[in-house]
C-alpha positions in Angstrom: 16.6 -22.1 178.4 19.9 -20.2 178.4 21.1 -18.9 175.1 24.1 -20.9 173.9 27.4 -19.1 174.2 29.3 -18.1 171.1 33.1 -19.0 171.1 33.7 -15.3 171.6 31.6 -15.3 174.7 33.4 -18.3 176.0 36.8 -16.6 175.5 35.5 -13.4 177.3 34.4 -15.6 180.2 37.8 -17.4 180.4 39.6 -14.0 180.3 37.3 -12.3 182.9 40.2 -12.0 185.4 42.8 -10.7 183.0 42.9 -7.3 184.7 43.9 -8.9 187.9 47.2 -10.2 186.5 50.4 -8.6 187.6 52.1 -7.8 184.3 52.0 -7.7 180.5 53.8 -11.0 180.2 51.2 -12.8 182.3 48.5 -11.4 180.1 50.2 -12.4 176.9 50.7 -15.9 178.4 47.0 -16.1 179.1 46.1 -14.8 175.7 48.4 -17.3 173.8 46.9 -20.1 175.9 43.4 -19.1 175.0 44.3 -18.9 171.3 46.0 -22.2 171.6 42.7 -24.0 171.8 41.8 -22.5 168.4 45.2 -23.6 167.0 44.8 -27.1 168.3 41.4 -27.9 166.8 42.0 -26.4 163.4 42.0 -28.9 160.6 44.6 -27.1 158.4 46.3 -23.7 158.2 46.3 -23.5 162.0 48.0 -20.1 162.1 45.4 -18.8 159.6 42.6 -20.2 161.8 43.9 -18.2 164.8 44.2 -15.1 162.7 40.6 -15.5 161.4 39.3 -16.1 165.0 41.0 -13.0 166.3 39.6 -10.9 163.5 36.1 -12.3 164.3 36.6 -11.8 168.0 37.6 -8.2 167.6 34.6 -7.5 165.4 32.2 -9.3 167.8 33.5 -7.5 170.9 34.0 -4.0 169.5 31.2 -2.6 171.7 32.2 -4.3 174.9 33.3 -1.7 177.4 34.3 -3.7 180.4 38.0 -3.5 181.5 38.4 -7.3 180.9 37.0 -7.1 177.3 39.2 -4.0 176.5 42.3 -5.7 177.9 41.9 -9.1 176.2 41.2 -7.3 172.9 44.5 -5.5 173.3 46.2 -8.8 174.2 44.9 -10.5 171.1 45.7 -7.6 168.8 49.3 -7.6 170.2 49.7 -11.4 169.7 48.1 -11.4 166.2 48.8 -8.0 164.7 47.9 -9.1 161.2 44.4 -10.1 162.1 41.6 -8.0 160.6 40.9 -5.0 162.9 44.0 -5.5 165.1 45.6 -2.2 164.0 42.6 -0.2 165.1 42.2 -1.6 168.6 42.5 1.2 171.2 44.0 0.9 174.6 41.2 2.0 177.0 41.7 4.2 180.0 40.2 1.5 182.3 42.7 -1.2 181.2 45.5 -2.0 183.7 48.5 0.2 183.6 50.7 -2.7 182.4 48.6 -2.9 179.2 50.9 -0.2 177.8 53.7 -2.7 177.8 52.0 -5.4 175.8 54.4 -6.5 173.0 56.9 -3.8 173.9 60.0 -6.0 174.2 63.5 -5.9 172.8 65.8 -8.8 171.8 68.5 -9.4 174.4 70.1 -12.5 172.9 69.7 -15.2 170.3 71.2 -18.7 170.4 71.0 -22.1 168.9 71.9 -25.5 170.3 71.4 -29.2 169.3 72.9 -32.6 169.0 76.0 -33.3 166.9 74.1 -35.7 164.7 71.9 -33.0 163.3 68.6 -34.7 164.4 67.3 -31.6 166.2 68.1 -28.0 166.7 66.7 -25.7 169.3 66.6 -22.0 168.8 66.5 -19.7 171.8 65.8 -16.0 171.9 65.6 -13.8 175.0 63.5 -10.7 175.4 63.1 -7.9 177.9 60.2 -5.4 178.2 60.9 -1.7 178.0 59.5 -1.4 181.5 60.5 -4.5 183.4 58.2 -3.9 186.3 55.0 -3.4 184.4 56.0 -5.6 181.5 57.4 -8.5 183.4 60.7 -10.4 183.7 63.1 -11.1 180.9 61.9 -14.3 179.2 63.0 -16.9 176.7 61.4 -18.2 173.6 62.5 -21.6 172.6 61.6 -23.5 169.4 62.6 -27.2 168.9 63.1 -28.1 165.2 63.2 -31.8 164.3 65.2 -32.2 161.0 64.2 -35.9 160.6 60.4 -35.1 160.3 60.9 -31.5 159.1 58.7 -29.7 161.6 58.9 -27.4 164.6 58.2 -30.1 167.1 57.6 -27.8 170.1 57.8 -24.2 171.2 58.0 -22.8 174.7 57.9 -19.4 176.4 59.2 -19.1 179.9 61.5 -17.5 182.4 63.5 -16.2 183.9 65.6 -16.0 180.8 68.9 -16.1 182.7 68.0 -19.4 184.4 66.9 -21.1 181.1 70.0 -19.9 179.2 72.2 -21.0 182.1 70.7 -24.5 182.1 71.2 -24.8 178.4 74.8 -23.7 178.5 75.5 -26.2 181.3 73.9 -29.1 179.5 75.9 -28.4 176.3 79.1 -28.0 178.2 78.8 -31.3 180.0 77.7 -33.3 177.0 80.1 -33.7 174.1 77.3 -34.9 171.8 75.6 -31.4 172.0 76.7 -28.0 170.8 75.8 -24.4 171.6 76.4 -21.1 169.8 75.2 -17.6 169.5 72.9 -17.3 166.5 72.2 -14.5 164.0 68.6 -13.4 164.9 67.9 -13.2 161.1 68.7 -16.8 160.7 66.9 -17.7 163.9 63.7 -16.1 162.6 64.0 -17.6 159.2 64.6 -21.2 160.4 61.9 -21.3 163.0 59.4 -19.6 160.7 59.9 -22.0 157.9 59.6 -25.1 160.1 56.6 -23.6 161.9 54.9 -23.1 158.6 55.0 -26.8 158.0 53.8 -27.5 161.5 50.9 -25.1 161.1 49.6 -27.3 158.2 49.8 -30.6 160.0 46.6 -32.6 160.5 47.8 -33.9 163.9 50.1 -32.0 166.2 52.9 -33.6 168.3 51.2 -34.9 171.4 53.4 -33.4 174.1 54.8 -30.0 174.8 53.4 -26.5 174.7 53.2 -26.1 170.9 49.6 -25.1 170.7 49.4 -23.0 173.9 52.5 -20.9 173.2 52.3 -20.7 169.4 50.8 -17.2 169.1 53.2 -15.6 171.5 56.2 -17.3 169.8 54.9 -15.9 166.4 54.6 -12.4 167.8 58.1 -12.5 169.2 59.6 -13.9 166.0 58.0 -11.0 164.1 60.0 -8.6 166.1 63.3 -10.0 164.9 65.0 -8.7 161.8 64.1 -10.5 158.6 66.6 -12.3 156.5 67.3 -11.0 153.0 65.5 -12.8 150.3 68.8 -14.1 148.9 69.5 -15.8 152.2 66.5 -18.1 152.0 67.9 -21.6 151.4 67.1 -23.3 148.2 65.7 -26.8 148.1 68.7 -29.2 147.8 69.1 -30.7 144.3 68.8 -34.5 144.1 72.1 -36.3 143.7 72.9 -37.1 140.1 73.7 -40.6 139.0 77.3 -39.6 138.7 77.4 -38.1 142.2 75.8 -41.2 143.7 78.4 -43.4 142.0 81.2 -41.3 143.2 79.9 -41.4 146.8 79.6 -45.2 146.7 83.1 -45.6 145.3 84.6 -43.3 147.9 82.8 -45.2 150.6 83.9 -48.6 149.3 87.5 -47.4 149.4 87.1 -46.3 153.0 88.5 -48.0 156.1 85.0 -48.3 157.5 83.9 -50.3 154.5 87.0 -52.5 154.8 86.3 -53.1 158.5 83.0 -54.7 157.6 84.5 -56.6 154.7 82.4 -54.9 152.0 85.1 -54.4 149.3 85.7 -58.2 149.4 82.1 -59.5 149.3 81.7 -62.5 146.9 80.6 -61.6 143.4 77.2 -63.2 144.1 76.6 -60.6 146.8 77.6 -57.5 144.9 74.1 -56.9 143.6 72.7 -56.9 147.1 75.5 -54.6 148.4 74.9 -52.0 145.7 71.1 -52.3 146.1 71.5 -51.7 149.9 73.7 -48.7 149.3 71.2 -47.3 146.8 68.5 -47.6 149.5 70.7 -45.7 152.0 71.0 -42.8 149.4 67.3 -43.0 148.6 66.4 -42.7 152.2 68.7 -39.7 152.8 67.0 -37.9 149.9 63.7 -38.0 151.8 64.9 -35.6 154.5 64.5 -31.8 154.1 68.3 -31.4 154.2 68.9 -34.5 152.0 72.4 -35.1 153.4 73.6 -38.7 152.9 76.3 -38.1 155.6 73.7 -37.3 158.3 73.3 -40.5 160.2 72.4 -41.1 163.9 70.6 -43.6 166.0 67.4 -41.9 165.2 68.0 -41.9 161.4 69.1 -45.5 161.5 65.9 -46.4 163.4 63.7 -44.6 160.8 65.5 -46.4 158.0 65.8 -50.0 159.4 62.6 -50.2 161.3 60.2 -48.3 159.1 61.2 -46.8 155.8 62.9 -49.7 154.2 60.0 -52.0 154.9 57.4 -49.6 153.4 59.4 -48.7 150.4 61.6 -51.6 149.3 61.3 -55.3 148.5 64.2 -57.2 150.0 65.2 -60.8 149.3 67.0 -62.8 151.9 70.4 -61.8 150.6 69.4 -58.1 150.7 68.1 -58.5 154.3 71.3 -60.2 155.4 73.5 -57.4 153.8 71.6 -54.3 154.8 72.4 -54.0 158.6 76.1 -54.6 157.7 76.1 -52.0 155.0 74.3 -49.5 157.2 76.8 -49.9 160.1 79.7 -49.3 157.7 78.0 -46.3 156.1 77.1 -44.7 159.4 80.6 -45.1 160.6 82.0 -43.6 157.4 79.5 -40.7 157.5 80.4 -40.0 161.2 84.1 -39.6 160.2 83.3 -37.5 157.2 81.4 -35.0 159.4 84.1 -35.0 162.1 81.8 -36.2 164.9 83.2 -37.3 168.2 84.2 -41.0 168.4 81.6 -41.6 171.0 78.9 -40.4 168.5 80.0 -43.1 166.0 80.1 -45.7 168.8 76.6 -44.8 170.0 75.2 -45.1 166.4 76.9 -48.4 165.8 75.6 -49.9 169.0 72.1 -48.6 168.3 72.1 -50.2 164.8 73.4 -53.5 166.3 70.6 -53.5 168.8 68.0 -52.9 166.0 69.0 -55.9 164.0 66.7 -58.4 165.7 63.7 -56.1 165.2 64.7 -55.5 161.6 64.8 -59.2 161.0 61.4 -59.7 162.6 59.8 -56.9 160.6 61.4 -58.4 157.4 60.0 -61.8 158.3 56.5 -60.7 159.1 56.1 -58.0 156.4 53.8 -56.2 158.8 55.1 -52.7 157.8 55.0 -53.2 154.1 52.8 -50.8 152.2 50.1 -52.4 150.0 52.2 -51.7 146.8 55.4 -53.2 148.4 53.5 -56.2 149.6 52.0 -56.8 146.1 55.5 -56.6 144.5 56.9 -58.9 147.2 54.1 -61.5 146.5 54.6 -61.2 142.8 58.3 -62.0 143.1 57.6 -64.8 145.5 55.3 -66.3 142.9 58.1 -66.2 140.4 56.7 -63.5 138.2 59.1 -61.3 136.2 58.0 -57.7 136.6 59.5 -56.9 133.2 57.3 -59.5 131.5 54.0 -57.6 130.7 52.0 -60.7 129.8 53.0 -62.6 132.9 52.3 -59.5 135.0 48.8 -59.0 133.5 48.0 -62.7 134.0 49.2 -62.5 137.6 47.1 -59.4 138.4 44.0 -61.0 136.8 44.5 -64.1 138.9 45.0 -62.1 142.1 42.4 -59.3 141.8 40.5 -60.5 144.8 43.7 -60.6 147.0 44.6 -57.1 145.7 41.2 -55.8 146.6 40.1 -55.0 143.0 36.9 -55.8 141.2 37.1 -58.1 138.1 37.1 -56.2 134.8 
């Protein structure tokens, strides 16, 4: 019976033809793909798992003398230079001539582009090898940051850089709802690194894209960029104070957008619902990493109306009737405050209007309520005052089985 392969043996087998590749970039792409399998299956601290694997691989293969083993060791040491033993890996004489170019690249440009709503930002950096023939073509590193979920949603390494950059410029020129700019490489490194750190700790990775396969090479390229000064690291935004929230609501209710939807003139009986709905808008904005109550888009509206509000709030019929109207007005106001193109405001308003039937359905079925929200909703439906401790205790005792608890 054959001896079972170790993971290190399996990697050596997969890299057996590395010396037949044409350039250093091809080898680095092979290496990052192999390490991507380690990144993908890690339960937590994925970047740390890759670093640990590379350290173990270098130790386990230190006596291997084949050209393929020597070369892939150099590739891994280049991609993960902080792995244990990486600094002492030697470039063997029998390795391909292009191995001297592994990791020897210089930054040739750094850019950022995204949508005007602020949902996503892509950071793009281009690199060229010192020796373009042995190293490979100038290539681009792209990282897509999703500000709504607070992660680096995808990363990508590809080329030729000129073609990729040209496609991005053309796309942003033709679409008024996107923007493009040159970016300070320090800021690029800082922003991508902090979002990648969150992604590295995810239990489940985004299903599509090249995040896992290209992660190691993206990290190696980012490490070559100048680091931002410690003072430039953004602080966590402070929550809005009660006074700031009140001022925001007052300014909004004095706006033409609020007037267009008749909010300043709602009957006195509906005022409580209006202010409750606006408090939910502000509460939802505070859940985002940037915590900007003026950042609204079709995507943000969908997260709010079709998910968050059902899980986190208990609405009565008046609240449910008021909420879409309040959100449409607030989104229009926020769009003007941020100076977005009129078409951006129209697109968001149309998206919200199209969401209303599904919002009403979810409100009616309660299918997305959290257990806690569902319990509170039932309590109110049963006519129990949450501020009455005796009535609350009696209700809980009577409903233990429904709440999934054992009797005391």
